[in-house]
VEXBA-815550 format. One record per residue (C-alpha): residue number from 0; residue in three letters; z, x, y. Coordinates in steps of 0.5 Angstrom, whole numbers, plus 500, padded with zeros to 3 digits. Each point is the difference from the previous one (the first is absolute). Layout:
<atoms>
{NUM, "ala", {Z, X, Y}}
...
</atoms>
This chain:
<atoms>
{0, "met", {500, 500, 500}}
{1, "ala", {498, 503, 507}}
{2, "arg", {505, 502, 505}}
{3, "met", {500, 496, 506}}
{4, "arg", {498, 504, 506}}
{5, "ile", {503, 499, 507}}
{6, "pro", {495, 500, 505}}
{7, "lys", {500, 507, 504}}
{8, "arg", {501, 496, 507}}
{9, "tyr", {507, 497, 497}}
{10, "met", {502, 506, 498}}
{11, "ile", {499, 503, 507}}
{12, "val", {504, 494, 503}}
{13, "ile", {506, 501, 494}}
{14, "leu", {500, 508, 502}}
{15, "thr", {500, 498, 508}}
{16, "phe", {506, 495, 498}}
{17, "ile", {504, 505, 497}}
{18, "cys", {499, 505, 505}}
{19, "thr", {503, 496, 506}}
{20, "phe", {505, 498, 495}}
{21, "val", {502, 507, 499}}
{22, "cys", {499, 502, 508}}
{23, "tyr", {505, 494, 502}}
{24, "val", {505, 502, 495}}
{25, "glu", {500, 507, 503}}
{26, "arg", {501, 497, 507}}
{27, "val", {506, 495, 498}}
{28, "gly", {503, 506, 496}}
{29, "phe", {500, 504, 506}}
{30, "ser", {503, 495, 504}}
{31, "ile", {506, 499, 495}}
{32, "ala", {501, 507, 498}}
{33, "tyr", {500, 502, 508}}
{34, "thr", {505, 495, 502}}
{35, "ala", {505, 501, 494}}
{36, "ala", {499, 508, 502}}
{37, "ala", {500, 499, 508}}
{38, "asp", {506, 495, 499}}
{39, "ala", {504, 505, 496}}
{40, "ala", {499, 505, 505}}
{41, "gly", {502, 496, 506}}
{42, "val", {493, 500, 503}}
{43, "asn", {499, 494, 506}}
{44, "gln", {496, 494, 500}}
{45, "ser", {495, 503, 505}}
{46, "ser", {499, 507, 497}}
{47, "lys", {499, 496, 493}}
{48, "gly", {494, 496, 504}}
{49, "thr", {497, 506, 502}}
{50, "ile", {500, 503, 493}}
{51, "leu", {498, 494, 497}}
{52, "ser", {494, 499, 505}}
{53, "thr", {497, 507, 499}}
{54, "phe", {496, 498, 494}}
{55, "tyr", {496, 496, 505}}
{56, "tyr", {498, 505, 505}}
{57, "gly", {497, 504, 494}}
{58, "tyr", {497, 493, 497}}
{59, "ala", {497, 498, 507}}
{60, "cys", {496, 507, 501}}
{61, "ser", {496, 499, 493}}
{62, "gln", {498, 493, 500}}
{63, "val", {493, 501, 503}}
{64, "pro", {499, 507, 498}}
{65, "gly", {502, 497, 493}}
{66, "gly", {494, 495, 501}}
{67, "trp", {495, 505, 502}}
{68, "ala", {502, 505, 494}}
{69, "ala", {499, 494, 495}}
{70, "gln", {494, 498, 503}}
{71, "arg", {497, 507, 500}}
{72, "ile", {503, 503, 493}}
{73, "gly", {502, 494, 496}}
{74, "gly", {506, 496, 500}}
{75, "arg", {502, 502, 493}}
{76, "arg", {501, 508, 502}}
{77, "val", {503, 498, 506}}
{78, "leu", {505, 495, 497}}
{79, "leu", {502, 506, 494}}
{80, "leu", {501, 505, 506}}
{81, "ser", {505, 495, 503}}
{82, "phe", {504, 499, 494}}
{83, "val", {500, 507, 498}}
{84, "leu", {503, 502, 507}}
{85, "trp", {505, 495, 501}}
{86, "ser", {503, 501, 493}}
{87, "leu", {500, 507, 501}}
{88, "thr", {504, 499, 506}}
{89, "cys", {505, 496, 497}}
{90, "ala", {501, 504, 494}}
{91, "leu", {501, 507, 504}}
{92, "val", {504, 497, 506}}
{93, "pro", {508, 499, 500}}
{94, "leu", {503, 494, 503}}
{95, "asp", {505, 503, 505}}
{96, "pro", {502, 496, 506}}
{97, "asn", {502, 506, 503}}
{98, "gln", {493, 504, 500}}
{99, "val", {497, 496, 505}}
{100, "lys", {494, 504, 501}}
{101, "thr", {498, 500, 493}}
{102, "leu", {501, 493, 499}}
{103, "val", {496, 499, 506}}
{104, "met", {494, 504, 497}}
{105, "ala", {500, 497, 493}}
{106, "arg", {500, 493, 503}}
{107, "leu", {494, 502, 504}}
{108, "leu", {496, 503, 495}}
{109, "val", {502, 494, 495}}
{110, "gly", {497, 495, 506}}
{111, "val", {494, 504, 501}}
{112, "ala", {499, 500, 492}}
{113, "gln", {501, 493, 499}}
{114, "gly", {496, 498, 507}}
{115, "phe", {493, 502, 496}}
{116, "ile", {502, 495, 494}}
{117, "phe", {498, 493, 503}}
{118, "pro", {494, 502, 504}}
{119, "ser", {498, 503, 493}}
{120, "ile", {502, 494, 496}}
{121, "his", {496, 495, 505}}
{122, "thr", {494, 505, 499}}
{123, "ile", {500, 500, 493}}
{124, "leu", {501, 492, 499}}
{125, "gly", {494, 499, 505}}
{126, "leu", {496, 504, 495}}
{127, "trp", {502, 497, 494}}
{128, "val", {502, 493, 501}}
{129, "pro", {495, 494, 502}}
{130, "pro", {502, 496, 506}}
{131, "his", {502, 494, 496}}
{132, "glu", {506, 504, 497}}
{133, "arg", {502, 503, 506}}
{134, "ser", {506, 496, 502}}
{135, "arg", {503, 500, 493}}
{136, "ser", {498, 507, 499}}
{137, "val", {503, 503, 506}}
{138, "ser", {506, 495, 500}}
{139, "leu", {502, 503, 493}}
{140, "thr", {499, 507, 502}}
{141, "thr", {504, 499, 506}}
{142, "ser", {505, 496, 496}}
{143, "gly", {502, 506, 496}}
{144, "met", {504, 503, 507}}
{145, "tyr", {504, 494, 499}}
{146, "leu", {502, 500, 493}}
{147, "gly", {501, 508, 501}}
{148, "ala", {505, 498, 506}}
{149, "ala", {503, 495, 495}}
{150, "ala", {501, 505, 494}}
{151, "gly", {503, 505, 505}}
{152, "met", {505, 495, 503}}
{153, "leu", {502, 498, 493}}
{154, "phe", {500, 507, 496}}
{155, "leu", {501, 506, 506}}
{156, "pro", {507, 498, 502}}
{157, "ser", {503, 501, 493}}
{158, "leu", {496, 506, 500}}
{159, "val", {503, 503, 506}}
{160, "lys", {507, 497, 498}}
{161, "phe", {500, 504, 493}}
{162, "arg", {495, 506, 501}}
{163, "gly", {501, 501, 508}}
{164, "pro", {495, 499, 505}}
{165, "gln", {495, 506, 498}}
{166, "ser", {499, 497, 493}}
{167, "val", {496, 495, 504}}
{168, "phe", {495, 505, 503}}
{169, "ser", {499, 503, 493}}
{170, "ala", {499, 493, 497}}
{171, "glu", {494, 499, 505}}
{172, "ala", {497, 506, 499}}
{173, "ala", {499, 499, 493}}
{174, "leu", {497, 493, 501}}
{175, "gly", {495, 503, 505}}
{176, "ala", {498, 505, 494}}
{177, "ile", {499, 495, 495}}
{178, "trp", {496, 496, 505}}
{179, "ser", {496, 506, 502}}
{180, "ile", {498, 501, 492}}
{181, "leu", {498, 493, 499}}
{182, "trp", {496, 500, 506}}
{183, "leu", {497, 507, 498}}
{184, "lys", {498, 497, 493}}
{185, "tyr", {498, 493, 502}}
{186, "gly", {498, 500, 508}}
{187, "ser", {493, 501, 502}}
{188, "glu", {495, 498, 505}}
{189, "pro", {495, 495, 498}}
{190, "ser", {493, 502, 498}}
{191, "arg", {494, 495, 501}}
{192, "thr", {500, 498, 493}}
{193, "asn", {508, 498, 501}}
{194, "tyr", {498, 495, 506}}
{195, "pro", {502, 493, 498}}
{196, "lys", {496, 494, 502}}
{197, "met", {503, 500, 507}}
{198, "thr", {496, 494, 503}}
{199, "pro", {502, 493, 498}}
{200, "ala", {496, 494, 503}}
{201, "gly", {501, 500, 507}}
{202, "tyr", {506, 505, 501}}
{203, "gly", {499, 507, 502}}
{204, "glu", {495, 506, 497}}
{205, "ser", {500, 506, 497}}
{206, "leu", {504, 506, 503}}
{207, "leu", {495, 505, 498}}
{208, "pro", {494, 496, 498}}
{209, "thr", {495, 506, 501}}
{210, "arg", {497, 505, 495}}
{211, "gly", {505, 506, 501}}
{212, "gly", {507, 497, 499}}
{213, "leu", {505, 505, 503}}
{214, "gln", {496, 504, 503}}
{215, "lys", {497, 495, 505}}
{216, "met", {507, 498, 502}}
{217, "lys", {501, 508, 501}}
{218, "val", {494, 500, 505}}
{219, "ala", {503, 494, 504}}
{220, "thr", {506, 503, 501}}
{221, "ala", {497, 504, 506}}
{222, "lys", {499, 494, 503}}
{223, "ile", {506, 496, 500}}
{224, "pro", {500, 496, 506}}
{225, "trp", {507, 502, 503}}
{226, "lys", {499, 497, 507}}
{227, "arg", {498, 493, 497}}
{228, "ile", {506, 500, 496}}
{229, "phe", {505, 502, 505}}
{230, "leu", {497, 495, 505}}
{231, "ser", {500, 494, 495}}
{232, "leu", {505, 494, 501}}
{233, "pro", {500, 498, 493}}
{234, "val", {502, 508, 498}}
{235, "trp", {505, 499, 505}}
{236, "ala", {503, 494, 497}}
{237, "ile", {501, 503, 494}}
{238, "val", {503, 506, 503}}
{239, "val", {505, 496, 504}}
{240, "asn", {502, 496, 493}}
{241, "asn", {500, 507, 496}}
{242, "phe", {505, 502, 506}}
{243, "thr", {505, 494, 499}}
{244, "phe", {499, 500, 493}}
{245, "his", {503, 507, 499}}
{246, "tyr", {505, 499, 506}}
{247, "ala", {503, 495, 496}}
{248, "leu", {499, 503, 493}}
{249, "tyr", {503, 507, 502}}
{250, "val", {506, 498, 504}}
{251, "leu", {502, 496, 494}}
{252, "met", {498, 505, 495}}
{253, "asn", {504, 505, 504}}
{254, "trp", {506, 497, 502}}
{255, "leu", {501, 494, 495}}
{256, "pro", {505, 505, 496}}
{257, "thr", {504, 501, 507}}
{258, "tyr", {500, 493, 501}}
{259, "phe", {503, 498, 494}}
{260, "glu", {505, 505, 499}}
{261, "gln", {502, 501, 508}}
{262, "gly", {498, 493, 503}}
{263, "leu", {502, 496, 494}}
{264, "gln", {505, 505, 497}}
{265, "leu", {497, 499, 493}}
{266, "ser", {499, 506, 495}}
{267, "leu", {492, 501, 497}}
{268, "gln", {503, 501, 494}}
{269, "asp", {504, 494, 499}}
{270, "met", {494, 496, 503}}
{271, "gly", {497, 500, 493}}
{272, "ser", {493, 498, 499}}
{273, "ser", {500, 495, 507}}
{274, "lys", {498, 506, 504}}
{275, "met", {493, 501, 497}}
{276, "leu", {499, 492, 501}}
{277, "pro", {496, 501, 507}}
{278, "tyr", {496, 505, 498}}
{279, "leu", {498, 497, 493}}
{280, "asn", {499, 494, 505}}
{281, "met", {495, 504, 503}}
{282, "phe", {496, 502, 494}}
{283, "ile", {500, 492, 498}}
{284, "phe", {497, 498, 506}}
{285, "ser", {495, 505, 501}}
{286, "asn", {497, 498, 494}}
{287, "ile", {500, 493, 501}}
{288, "gly", {497, 501, 507}}
{289, "gly", {494, 504, 497}}
{290, "val", {499, 495, 494}}
{291, "ile", {500, 494, 506}}
{292, "ala", {496, 504, 504}}
{293, "asp", {494, 501, 495}}
{294, "his", {501, 493, 497}}
{295, "leu", {499, 497, 507}}
{296, "ile", {494, 505, 502}}
{297, "thr", {496, 500, 493}}
{298, "arg", {501, 492, 499}}
{299, "lys", {497, 500, 508}}
{300, "ile", {506, 495, 502}}
{301, "leu", {501, 504, 506}}
{302, "ser", {496, 506, 503}}
{303, "val", {503, 507, 500}}
{304, "thr", {502, 500, 507}}
{305, "arg", {504, 494, 499}}
{306, "thr", {503, 502, 494}}
{307, "arg", {502, 506, 503}}
{308, "lys", {503, 497, 506}}
{309, "ile", {504, 495, 496}}
{310, "leu", {503, 504, 496}}
{311, "asn", {502, 505, 505}}
{312, "thr", {503, 495, 505}}
{313, "ile", {504, 497, 494}}
{314, "gly", {503, 506, 498}}
{315, "phe", {501, 503, 507}}
{316, "leu", {503, 494, 503}}
{317, "val", {505, 498, 494}}
{318, "ala", {502, 508, 500}}
{319, "ser", {502, 500, 507}}
{320, "phe", {505, 494, 499}}
{321, "ala", {503, 503, 494}}
{322, "leu", {501, 507, 504}}
{323, "met", {503, 496, 506}}
{324, "ala", {505, 496, 495}}
{325, "leu", {502, 507, 496}}
{326, "pro", {506, 502, 504}}
{327, "leu", {503, 493, 500}}
{328, "phe", {501, 500, 493}}
{329, "arg", {507, 504, 498}}
{330, "thr", {499, 500, 493}}
{331, "ser", {496, 504, 495}}
{332, "gly", {497, 494, 497}}
{333, "gly", {497, 498, 507}}
{334, "ala", {498, 507, 502}}
{335, "val", {496, 500, 494}}
{336, "phe", {497, 494, 501}}
{337, "cys", {498, 501, 507}}
{338, "ser", {497, 507, 498}}
{339, "ser", {497, 497, 494}}
{340, "val", {496, 495, 504}}
{341, "thr", {498, 505, 506}}
{342, "leu", {497, 505, 495}}
{343, "gly", {497, 495, 496}}
{344, "phe", {496, 496, 505}}
{345, "leu", {498, 507, 503}}
{346, "ala", {497, 501, 494}}
{347, "leu", {497, 494, 500}}
{348, "gly", {497, 501, 506}}
{349, "arg", {497, 507, 498}}
{350, "ala", {494, 495, 497}}
{351, "gly", {498, 499, 507}}
{352, "phe", {500, 507, 504}}
{353, "ala", {501, 505, 494}}
{354, "val", {494, 498, 496}}
{355, "asn", {496, 499, 507}}
{356, "his", {498, 507, 500}}
{357, "met", {495, 499, 495}}
{358, "asp", {497, 493, 503}}
{359, "val", {499, 503, 507}}
{360, "ala", {498, 507, 497}}
{361, "pro", {499, 501, 493}}
{362, "lys", {496, 507, 501}}
{363, "tyr", {505, 503, 504}}
{364, "ala", {506, 496, 497}}
{365, "gly", {504, 507, 499}}
{366, "ile", {499, 502, 507}}
{367, "val", {502, 493, 503}}
{368, "met", {506, 500, 496}}
{369, "gly", {502, 507, 502}}
{370, "val", {499, 497, 507}}
{371, "ser", {505, 494, 499}}
{372, "asn", {505, 504, 496}}
{373, "thr", {501, 505, 505}}
{374, "ala", {502, 494, 504}}
{375, "gly", {505, 498, 494}}
{376, "thr", {502, 507, 500}}
{377, "leu", {502, 500, 507}}
{378, "ala", {504, 494, 499}}
{379, "gly", {504, 504, 495}}
{380, "ile", {501, 505, 505}}
{381, "ile", {502, 495, 505}}
{382, "gly", {504, 495, 496}}
{383, "val", {504, 505, 496}}
{384, "asp", {502, 504, 505}}
{385, "leu", {501, 495, 505}}
{386, "thr", {505, 496, 495}}
{387, "gly", {504, 506, 500}}
{388, "arg", {501, 501, 507}}
{389, "leu", {501, 492, 501}}
{390, "leu", {506, 501, 495}}
{391, "glu", {503, 506, 503}}
{392, "ala", {500, 496, 507}}
{393, "ala", {503, 494, 497}}
{394, "lys", {506, 505, 497}}
{395, "thr", {500, 503, 507}}
{396, "ala", {501, 493, 503}}
{397, "his", {506, 500, 495}}
{398, "leu", {496, 495, 496}}
{399, "asp", {502, 501, 492}}
{400, "leu", {494, 500, 496}}
{401, "ser", {503, 495, 495}}
{402, "ser", {499, 495, 506}}
{403, "pro", {493, 496, 501}}
{404, "glu", {500, 502, 507}}
{405, "ser", {498, 507, 498}}
{406, "trp", {494, 498, 496}}
{407, "arg", {497, 494, 504}}
{408, "ser", {495, 504, 504}}
{409, "val", {499, 504, 494}}
{410, "phe", {497, 494, 496}}
{411, "phe", {498, 496, 506}}
{412, "met", {495, 505, 503}}
{413, "pro", {495, 500, 493}}
{414, "gly", {501, 492, 500}}
{415, "tyr", {497, 500, 507}}
{416, "leu", {495, 505, 498}}
{417, "cys", {498, 495, 494}}
{418, "ile", {498, 494, 505}}
{419, "phe", {496, 504, 505}}
{420, "ser", {496, 504, 494}}
{421, "ser", {498, 493, 497}}
{422, "ile", {498, 497, 507}}
{423, "ile", {495, 507, 501}}
{424, "phe", {497, 499, 493}}
{425, "leu", {499, 493, 501}}
{426, "leu", {496, 501, 506}}
{427, "phe", {496, 506, 498}}
{428, "ala", {500, 501, 493}}
{429, "thr", {493, 499, 496}}
{430, "gly", {498, 500, 492}}
{431, "glu", {493, 502, 502}}
{432, "lys", {497, 507, 499}}
{433, "ile", {499, 503, 507}}
{434, "phe", {499, 507, 498}}
{435, "asp", {494, 502, 496}}
</atoms>
């Protein structure tokens, strides 16, 4: 009996899903490990915010270069190089809060390395995935981030407790090495014979229909329409929403451990599996959004533009109300519920803005993703560092971090941004291709 073979593009999607899973285990893991080590060393909240945000400076610098490099030499090679760099950094750098310069350089390097990942993934998926599968493929790939964050929140606090903060770095380096081996063996650029039939009736067209395949794409990189990209209102709608999404995500990812432990006086170890629910909710809602979007588009129930706008609006508006309600709840159940709704509906909104890169610029999806993800990374720099400063200012004003007043501005700011961004997307976004 012949074995059933998995289509190559499905294998690529699975591997990119595992890729984002491992990356977010690393990001959540650093937040958990560094928070434990910094608290033990008596590091103040402002200094913690500075170290936690350092990653995003490096991450911001490599987004657009990552898209360019993936377009020029192929996403497969760039993705592999990224994993090797950050895995080696995790394996070799000691976690010592007193060695500030070493930690800053290490986090900058990890940020630069991981900055290549998402532009490379979008370049790879833009080549492998047909238009009618884009929403669910991108949603599945990016949902690996949230499952990785959930797994990190569930398992890593116990690893810190029993083996110490440094053990988290070792575990992350091992995961990175395992994925690199899998990608080296199974990841590939598509040849002409590998291209799927990419044109269901009435929807999309083949990304590289002409003879020459990848070589044709490489020639096109010399004519990247940079000016049109930077002056495009639909691209700016994506950029604004990417900024807001990551502002909310990174603030919660980096500061939820502190909020639970100091804001609510809870122990992460004692919270059990409930602390992973916000990220598990993101994983579920991200895939729900992708399936709904593809269903609405392929059945021609709604246009691509309306589908993107409806899902983006619902996701961001519900998330905004949950964010602003978060500091009102003083129990673990209430805080977990609000953060779960926030992150779940933000993930649903990704079926709007996050897939839109491939709608408006399928040939330059990695480039546009690099531009928009740069804005998302700036959100990490601003949001994570600003949160530390807001909390330190609250302490200066003699407010205890266990009081809701100390955290209100932390959560209201991304809440207001969600409302603003959803309006921008409604006004200026489109699902039509605007770059040939």
